[in-house]
C-alpha positions as CSV (number, residue, x, y, z in Angstrom):
1,X,-9.3,-51.4,9.1
2,X,-7.7,-53.6,6.4
3,X,-5.9,-50.9,4.5
4,X,-4.5,-48.9,7.4
5,X,-2.1,-51.5,8.9
6,X,-1.0,-52.8,5.5
7,X,-0.4,-49.2,4.4
8,X,1.6,-48.4,7.5
9,X,3.8,-51.4,7.0
10,X,4.3,-50.6,3.3
11,X,5.3,-47.0,4.1
12,X,7.6,-48.1,7.0
13,X,9.7,-50.3,4.7
14,X,9.9,-47.7,1.9
15,X,12.0,-44.7,3.0
16,X,11.0,-42.6,0.1
17,X,7.3,-43.2,0.7
18,X,7.9,-42.5,4.4
19,X,9.5,-39.1,3.8
20,X,6.7,-38.4,1.3
21,X,4.1,-39.2,3.9
22,X,5.6,-36.7,6.3
23,X,5.6,-34.0,3.6
24,X,2.0,-34.9,2.7
25,X,0.8,-34.0,6.2
26,X,3.1,-30.9,6.6
27,X,4.1,-28.3,4.1
28,X,2.9,-30.2,1.0
29,X,-0.8,-30.6,2.0
30,X,-3.2,-28.7,-0.3
31,X,-6.8,-28.4,-1.2
32,X,-6.3,-31.1,-3.7
33,X,-5.6,-33.7,-1.0
34,X,-8.4,-32.5,1.2
35,X,-10.9,-32.7,-1.7
36,X,-9.9,-36.3,-2.5
37,X,-10.2,-37.4,1.1
38,X,-13.6,-35.8,1.5
39,X,-15.2,-36.6,-1.9
40,X,-13.8,-40.0,-2.8
41,X,-15.8,-42.1,-0.4
42,X,-18.1,-39.9,1.8
43,X,-20.0,-38.4,-1.1
44,X,-19.8,-40.7,-4.2
45,X,-20.0,-44.0,-2.4
46,X,-22.8,-42.9,-0.1
47,X,-24.8,-41.6,-3.1
48,X,-24.3,-44.7,-5.1
49,X,-25.4,-46.9,-2.2
50,X,-28.5,-44.8,-1.4
51,X,-29.5,-44.6,-5.1
52,X,-30.1,-48.4,-5.1
53,X,-33.2,-47.7,-2.9
54,X,-34.8,-45.9,-5.9
55,X,-33.3,-47.6,-9.1
56,X,-32.2,-51.0,-10.1
57,X,-28.5,-51.9,-10.1
58,X,-28.3,-52.3,-13.9
59,X,-29.7,-48.7,-14.2
60,X,-27.1,-47.5,-11.8
61,X,-24.3,-49.3,-13.5
62,X,-25.1,-47.6,-16.9
63,X,-24.9,-44.3,-15.1
64,X,-21.5,-45.2,-13.6
65,X,-20.3,-46.0,-17.1
66,X,-20.3,-42.3,-17.8
67,X,-17.4,-41.9,-15.4
68,X,-14.7,-42.6,-18.1
69,X,-16.2,-40.1,-20.5
70,X,-16.4,-37.4,-17.7
71,X,-12.9,-38.2,-16.6
72,X,-11.7,-37.7,-20.2
73,X,-13.5,-34.3,-20.5
74,X,-12.1,-33.2,-17.1
75,X,-8.6,-34.4,-18.2
76,X,-8.9,-32.1,-21.2
77,X,-10.0,-29.2,-19.1
78,X,-7.2,-29.7,-16.6
79,X,-4.6,-30.2,-19.3
80,X,-3.9,-33.8,-18.4
81,X,-5.1,-35.1,-21.8
82,X,-4.5,-33.8,-25.3
83,X,-7.0,-34.1,-28.2
84,X,-6.2,-33.8,-31.9
85,X,-9.6,-33.6,-33.5
86,X,-8.7,-34.6,-37.0
87,X,-6.5,-37.5,-36.2
88,X,-7.8,-41.1,-36.1
89,X,-7.3,-41.3,-32.3
90,X,-9.0,-37.9,-31.9
91,X,-12.0,-39.0,-33.9
92,X,-12.2,-42.2,-32.0
93,X,-12.3,-40.2,-28.7
94,X,-15.0,-37.9,-30.0
95,X,-17.2,-40.6,-31.3
96,X,-16.6,-42.6,-28.1
97,X,-17.9,-39.7,-26.1
98,X,-20.9,-39.3,-28.4
99,X,-21.9,-43.0,-28.2
100,X,-21.5,-43.0,-24.4
101,X,-23.7,-39.9,-24.0
102,X,-26.3,-41.4,-26.4
103,X,-26.4,-44.7,-24.5
104,X,-27.0,-42.9,-21.2
105,X,-29.8,-40.9,-22.8
106,X,-31.4,-44.1,-24.2
107,X,-31.4,-45.7,-20.7
108,X,-32.8,-42.6,-19.1
109,X,-35.5,-41.7,-21.7
110,X,-36.6,-45.1,-23.2
111,X,-37.5,-48.1,-21.1
112,X,-38.6,-50.3,-24.0
113,X,-40.3,-53.7,-23.9
114,X,-39.4,-56.5,-21.5
115,X,-36.8,-58.7,-23.2
116,X,-36.3,-61.3,-20.5
117,X,-38.7,-62.1,-17.6
118,X,-37.0,-63.9,-14.9
119,X,-38.7,-66.9,-13.3
120,X,-36.8,-66.4,-10.0
121,X,-38.0,-64.5,-7.0
122,X,-38.5,-60.9,-7.8
123,X,-36.8,-58.1,-5.8
124,X,-37.6,-54.7,-7.1
125,X,-36.3,-51.3,-6.2
126,X,-38.8,-48.5,-5.7
127,X,-39.7,-46.6,-8.8
128,X,-38.6,-43.1,-7.8
129,X,-36.3,-42.9,-10.8
130,X,-35.8,-39.1,-10.6
131,X,-34.4,-39.2,-7.1
132,X,-32.2,-42.1,-7.9
133,X,-30.9,-40.5,-11.1
134,X,-30.0,-37.3,-9.3
135,X,-28.0,-39.2,-6.7
136,X,-26.2,-41.2,-9.5
137,X,-25.4,-38.0,-11.4
138,X,-23.9,-36.2,-8.4
139,X,-22.0,-39.3,-7.4
140,X,-20.6,-39.8,-10.9
141,X,-19.4,-36.2,-11.0
142,X,-17.8,-36.5,-7.6
143,X,-16.0,-39.8,-8.5
144,X,-14.9,-38.5,-11.8
145,X,-13.4,-35.4,-10.2
146,X,-11.8,-37.6,-7.6
147,X,-10.1,-39.8,-10.2
148,X,-8.6,-36.7,-11.8
149,X,-7.3,-35.4,-8.5
150,X,-5.9,-38.9,-7.6
151,X,-4.0,-38.8,-10.9
152,X,-2.5,-35.5,-9.9
153,X,-1.7,-36.3,-6.3
154,X,-0.3,-39.8,-6.8
155,X,2.6,-38.3,-8.7
156,X,3.7,-36.5,-5.5
157,X,2.5,-39.1,-3.1
158,X,3.5,-42.4,-4.6
159,X,2.4,-44.6,-1.6
160,X,-1.0,-45.6,-3.1
161,X,-1.8,-48.1,-0.4
162,X,-1.5,-45.6,2.4
163,X,-3.3,-43.0,0.3
164,X,-6.2,-45.4,-0.1
165,X,-6.2,-46.1,3.7
166,X,-6.4,-42.4,4.4
167,X,-9.2,-41.8,2.0
168,X,-11.1,-44.7,3.5
169,X,-10.5,-43.5,7.1
170,X,-11.7,-40.0,6.3
171,X,-14.7,-41.3,4.5
172,X,-15.6,-43.6,7.3
173,X,-15.4,-40.8,9.9
174,X,-17.6,-38.4,7.9
175,X,-20.1,-41.1,7.0
176,X,-20.4,-42.2,10.6
177,X,-20.9,-38.6,11.8
178,X,-23.6,-37.9,9.2
179,X,-25.3,-41.3,9.9
180,X,-25.5,-40.5,13.6
181,X,-27.7,-37.5,12.9
182,X,-29.6,-38.7,9.8
183,X,-30.3,-42.4,10.4
184,X,-32.3,-43.7,13.3
185,X,-30.6,-45.9,15.8
186,X,-32.8,-48.8,15.0
187,X,-31.2,-48.9,11.5
188,X,-27.9,-49.9,13.1
189,X,-29.3,-53.2,14.2
190,X,-28.0,-55.9,11.8
191,X,-30.8,-58.2,10.7
192,X,-29.7,-61.7,9.9
193,X,-31.9,-62.4,6.8
194,X,-29.9,-65.6,6.0
195,X,-26.7,-63.7,6.4
196,X,-27.2,-61.5,3.4
197,X,-26.9,-58.2,5.2
198,X,-23.7,-59.2,6.9
199,X,-22.2,-60.5,3.7
200,X,-23.2,-57.3,1.9
201,X,-21.5,-55.1,4.5
202,X,-18.3,-57.2,4.6
203,X,-18.2,-57.4,0.8
204,X,-18.7,-53.7,0.4
205,X,-16.1,-52.8,3.0
206,X,-13.3,-55.2,2.1
207,X,-13.7,-55.7,-1.6
208,X,-15.4,-52.5,-2.9
209,X,-14.0,-49.9,-0.5
210,X,-10.7,-51.5,0.3
211,X,-9.4,-53.7,-2.5
212,X,-11.0,-52.1,-5.6
213,X,-10.1,-48.5,-4.6
214,X,-6.5,-49.6,-4.0
215,X,-6.4,-51.3,-7.5
216,X,-7.9,-48.2,-9.0
217,X,-5.4,-45.9,-7.4
218,X,-2.5,-48.2,-8.5
219,X,-3.9,-48.2,-12.0
220,X,-4.2,-44.4,-12.1
221,X,-0.6,-44.2,-11.0
222,X,0.6,-46.6,-13.8
223,X,-1.6,-45.6,-16.7
224,X,-3.4,-42.4,-15.8
225,X,-7.1,-41.7,-14.9
226,X,-8.5,-42.0,-18.4
227,X,-7.1,-45.4,-19.0
228,X,-8.0,-46.7,-15.5
229,X,-11.6,-45.5,-15.8
230,X,-12.1,-47.0,-19.2
231,X,-12.8,-50.5,-17.7
232,X,-16.0,-49.3,-15.9
233,X,-18.3,-50.7,-18.7
234,X,-17.8,-54.1,-17.2
235,X,-20.2,-53.0,-14.5
236,X,-23.1,-53.2,-17.0
237,X,-22.3,-56.8,-17.9
238,X,-21.9,-58.0,-14.4
239,X,-24.9,-56.1,-13.1
240,X,-27.1,-57.3,-15.9
241,X,-26.4,-60.9,-15.3
242,X,-26.5,-60.7,-11.5
243,X,-29.7,-58.6,-11.5
244,X,-31.5,-60.8,-14.1
245,X,-30.4,-64.3,-13.1
246,X,-29.8,-63.9,-9.4
247,X,-32.1,-61.2,-8.1
248,X,-34.8,-62.1,-10.6
249,X,-35.5,-58.6,-12.1
250,X,-36.7,-58.2,-15.7
251,X,-34.4,-57.0,-18.5
252,X,-35.7,-54.2,-20.7
253,X,-34.6,-53.4,-24.2
254,X,-33.8,-49.8,-23.4
255,X,-31.3,-50.8,-20.8
256,X,-29.6,-53.3,-23.1
257,X,-29.4,-51.0,-26.1
258,X,-28.1,-48.1,-23.9
259,X,-25.5,-50.4,-22.2
260,X,-24.2,-51.6,-25.6
261,X,-23.8,-48.0,-26.9
262,X,-22.0,-46.9,-23.7
263,X,-19.7,-49.9,-23.9
264,X,-18.9,-49.3,-27.6
265,X,-18.2,-45.6,-26.9
266,X,-16.0,-46.2,-23.9
267,X,-13.9,-48.8,-25.6
268,X,-13.4,-46.5,-28.6
269,X,-11.9,-44.1,-26.0
270,X,-9.8,-46.9,-24.6
271,X,-8.5,-47.9,-28.0
272,X,-7.5,-44.3,-28.8
273,X,-5.9,-43.8,-25.5
274,X,-3.9,-47.0,-25.9
275,X,-2.7,-45.9,-29.3
276,X,-1.6,-42.5,-27.9
277,X,0.5,-44.2,-25.2
278,X,2.1,-46.6,-27.6
279,X,3.1,-43.7,-29.9
280,X,4.6,-41.7,-27.1
281,X,6.1,-44.7,-25.3
282,X,5.0,-43.2,-22.0
283,X,1.9,-42.8,-19.9
284,X,0.6,-39.3,-19.3
285,X,3.1,-38.6,-16.5
286,X,4.5,-35.3,-17.8
287,X,1.1,-33.8,-18.2
288,X,-0.2,-35.2,-14.9
289,X,2.5,-33.4,-13.0
290,X,1.4,-30.1,-14.2
291,X,-1.0,-28.0,-12.1
292,X,-4.6,-28.9,-12.4
293,X,-5.7,-25.3,-13.1
294,X,-3.5,-23.3,-15.3
295,X,-3.8,-19.6,-16.2
């Protein structure tokens, strides 16, 4: 609701974007666009939200930090990124991927002792870690693939605000249809609970789905999907402090060690990516415009 009117106004006063919008819905529409509109919100966002019923938010945020590494691997596969294995930047990217994978495995396989017991009220997620982990893995794969596709499509459809609005609209429609058959009608009743439920819905809809997706799309357009995804490690930091000091959950050594490894690995990739762009003097626009799948 927030993105659609703003996106329409932005396209209306930009003639090039307006003509691009018409082409987008006519002869230029392809499977790439449809996959973005279907996967971006309706699959990844729903799975991320549902996984919080089974795992803690810090655990989920560490899984989300695998997105930059997966985006980098997918960018290599789809020829949007180049890797020189024996250069300094190439070695930084390889070691960054290795550290990120090691950190994720530490979180998944080793819980470790309790480092910090919060004295605040304790709100725990259920302990079905396997179900939550599967949801996170599928959601991470979907979002990583979506970032790659956005990096490809945004070169031909430069109106990132209206693109975000369309992705949100399609995701909302699909989620509403699925929820009507899967979720009982009693679940639609908003419980007050000191306003926490309403605040969560508004925050998730306006900030997470609306504002942050637009910023991500804009960043992908300016710097490419690998660079834009490299800032996801901040999720671990924010989730750790909020979950420990606000929600009152305990902090385990395994989560902390794994998060540190993931952050170090991802920022190695970010450092190497920044050096690549400085040397070329450009973003990855020439490679992004090439077809995703080449013979």
